[in-house]
C-alpha positions in Angstrom: 88.5 116.8 141.7 89.6 116.3 145.1 91.7 113.0 145.7 93.2 111.4 148.7 95.8 108.7 149.0 95.7 106.1 152.1 98.8 104.5 151.2 99.3 101.1 149.3 96.2 101.2 146.4 93.9 102.9 148.4 92.6 106.4 147.2 89.3 108.8 147.5 88.1 110.5 144.8 85.5 113.6 145.6 83.5 114.8 143.0 80.4 117.6 143.0 78.0 114.7 143.6 79.7 111.9 144.5 82.7 110.4 147.0 84.4 107.5 145.8 87.0 104.9 147.8 88.8 102.8 145.4 90.4 99.5 147.2 89.8 100.9 150.7 92.4 98.7 152.5 93.0 100.6 155.6 92.8 98.3 158.3 96.1 96.8 158.8 97.8 98.7 155.9 101.4 100.2 157.3 100.9 103.4 155.6 97.7 104.1 156.8 98.0 107.4 158.8 98.1 107.0 162.2 95.9 110.3 163.0 93.1 108.8 160.8 90.7 106.3 161.6 88.4 104.4 159.1 85.4 106.4 160.3 86.9 109.8 159.1 87.5 108.1 155.5 84.2 106.5 155.0 82.3 109.9 156.1 80.1 110.6 153.4 81.6 108.0 150.8 78.8 107.0 148.1 80.8 104.6 146.1 83.2 102.0 146.6 85.0 100.6 143.4 87.4 97.6 143.8 90.1 96.2 141.2 90.2 93.2 142.0 89.6 90.5 145.3 93.0 90.4 147.2 92.9 91.2 151.0 95.1 94.4 150.2 92.5 95.9 148.1 89.3 94.4 149.4 90.6 95.7 152.7 87.4 97.3 155.0 84.8 97.5 152.0 82.2 95.0 153.6 82.2 97.0 156.9 82.3 100.3 154.9 79.3 99.3 152.6 77.3 98.1 155.5 77.8 101.0 157.4 77.2 103.5 154.4 75.0 102.0 152.0 77.3 103.3 149.5 77.0 101.4 145.8 79.9 98.7 145.2 81.2 98.5 141.5 83.4 95.7 141.1 83.5 92.3 138.6 80.6 90.2 139.0 82.5 87.5 141.3 83.1 89.9 143.7 79.5 91.5 143.8 78.4 88.1 144.1 80.9 87.2 147.2 80.1 90.7 148.9 76.3 89.8 148.5 76.8 86.1 150.4 78.4 88.8 153.1 75.0 90.9 153.4 75.9 93.7 150.9 73.0 94.9 149.2 74.0 97.7 146.9 75.9 96.3 144.1 76.8 97.1 140.6 78.2 94.6 139.2 80.9 94.7 135.6 83.1 93.1 133.8 86.2 94.1 131.2 85.1 96.5 128.7 81.8 97.5 130.5 80.5 101.1 131.1 77.8 102.3 133.6 76.4 105.9 133.9 76.4 106.1 137.8 74.8 109.9 137.4 78.0 111.6 138.9 80.1 110.0 136.9 80.5 107.3 134.3 82.8 103.9 135.0 84.5 101.4 133.1 86.4 98.6 133.9 89.8 98.1 131.9 92.1 94.7 131.4 94.8 94.1 134.0 97.5 91.7 134.2 97.2 90.2 137.7 95.3 87.8 139.9 92.1 87.7 142.0 91.1 86.0 145.4 90.1 86.1 148.7 91.7 83.9 151.6 89.8 82.8 154.7 90.1 79.7 157.2 88.1 77.5 154.5 91.0 78.0 151.9 91.4 80.5 148.9 88.0 81.9 147.0 88.4 82.7 143.7 87.1 86.4 142.7 86.9 86.8 139.0 89.5 88.7 136.6 91.6 91.9 138.0 90.5 95.1 136.5 91.7 98.7 136.2 89.0 101.6 136.9 88.1 104.5 134.6 86.3 107.3 136.5 85.0 110.1 133.8 82.9 112.7 135.3 81.9 116.0 133.9 84.1 118.8 133.9 86.8 116.7 135.2 89.9 115.2 133.7 89.5 111.3 133.4 90.7 109.4 136.0 93.0 105.8 135.6 93.6 103.6 138.6 95.3 101.1 136.9 94.8 98.2 139.6 97.5 96.0 140.2 99.3 95.1 136.9 101.9 94.2 134.6 102.6 96.5 131.4 100.6 95.1 128.4 100.3 96.3 125.0 96.6 97.1 124.7 97.3 100.0 127.6 97.9 101.7 124.1 93.9 101.2 123.3 93.1 102.2 126.4 94.8 105.7 126.2 93.1 105.4 122.9 89.3 104.8 123.9 89.2 106.7 127.3 92.6 109.4 126.8 93.0 109.5 130.8 94.7 112.4 132.0 94.9 111.1 135.7 96.9 108.1 136.0 97.4 105.9 139.5 100.2 103.7 138.6 101.5 100.4 140.8 105.4 100.5 140.8 106.5 98.4 143.8 107.5 95.6 142.0 107.4 92.1 142.9 103.7 91.7 142.3 103.1 94.8 139.9 105.5 96.6 137.6 108.2 97.7 139.5 109.7 101.6 138.7 111.6 100.8 135.6 108.5 99.0 133.6 106.1 101.4 135.1 107.9 104.4 133.9 108.0 102.6 130.4 104.2 102.0 130.5 103.5 105.8 131.1 105.9 107.0 128.3 105.0 104.5 125.7 101.1 104.3 126.0 99.7 107.3 127.6 99.7 111.2 127.8 99.0 111.5 131.7 99.1 115.1 132.7 99.7 113.9 136.8 101.0 110.5 137.5 100.1 109.2 141.1 102.3 106.2 142.3 100.4 103.6 144.5 101.5 100.1 145.7 104.7 101.0 147.2 106.0 102.2 150.6 103.8 99.9 152.7 105.0 96.4 153.2 108.7 95.8 153.7 108.5 93.4 150.7 107.7 96.0 147.8 109.9 99.2 147.0 109.4 102.0 149.6 110.0 104.8 147.3 109.1 106.3 143.8 112.6 107.4 143.3 113.7 104.9 140.6 109.9 105.3 139.1 110.7 109.1 138.7 114.2 108.7 137.7 113.0 106.2 134.6 110.3 108.9 133.4 113.1 111.1 132.6 111.9 114.4 131.3 108.4 113.5 132.2 109.3 112.9 136.1 107.8 116.3 136.7 104.6 115.0 136.2 104.5 112.6 138.9 102.8 113.8 142.3 104.1 111.6 145.1 101.2 112.0 147.2 101.7 111.8 151.3 98.9 109.5 153.0 95.9 111.4 154.2 96.6 114.4 152.7 94.1 115.7 150.2 95.1 117.7 147.2 93.3 118.7 143.8 93.9 117.4 140.0 
């Protein structure tokens, strides 16, 4: 599995037969590498998966989906909204569901947050927020928590899916901060690789993963603080 972070919560997962963009907020993302273009990122993309409907997560999705024909996986409300924008290749889901997409299975988990998009006409509700499980043959199970607070049913998510790679929001204010995110990882999961997200972008969120790593204590060596635009294997 090859993984690339593009800043904020945007990740690309490259599998043998799939290239997946999660929450592709690229245009306007303060952490998006200046030497990359959206065209560079979307080359070969087969799937887009969205955790929720906020603009800093939907990002460039509509344009990417129309350009590439990639399959959109998201909650039913987001898929309906995307359909109204001209997106045709849709895989609507909701909490607890699982779909076999051939190259991988995807499931949506609960997340504690909100979900909407804004426009000149106001705020549009876009269903419940989610986390994402990606289970591909021969690969470690991947869990993107989405934007969320800590919640005790994280223990059930670990029991059901046993993810070994975890993308964890740590930026505070809108999600868990470093201290609470570290508690979530220590108490509920057995991650082998921990990838922080939702930090170091807008000035209003925490700028580094230092507190998160410190609060993890002897598990801090499991954290890979990725460099935006740099691909690594997990």
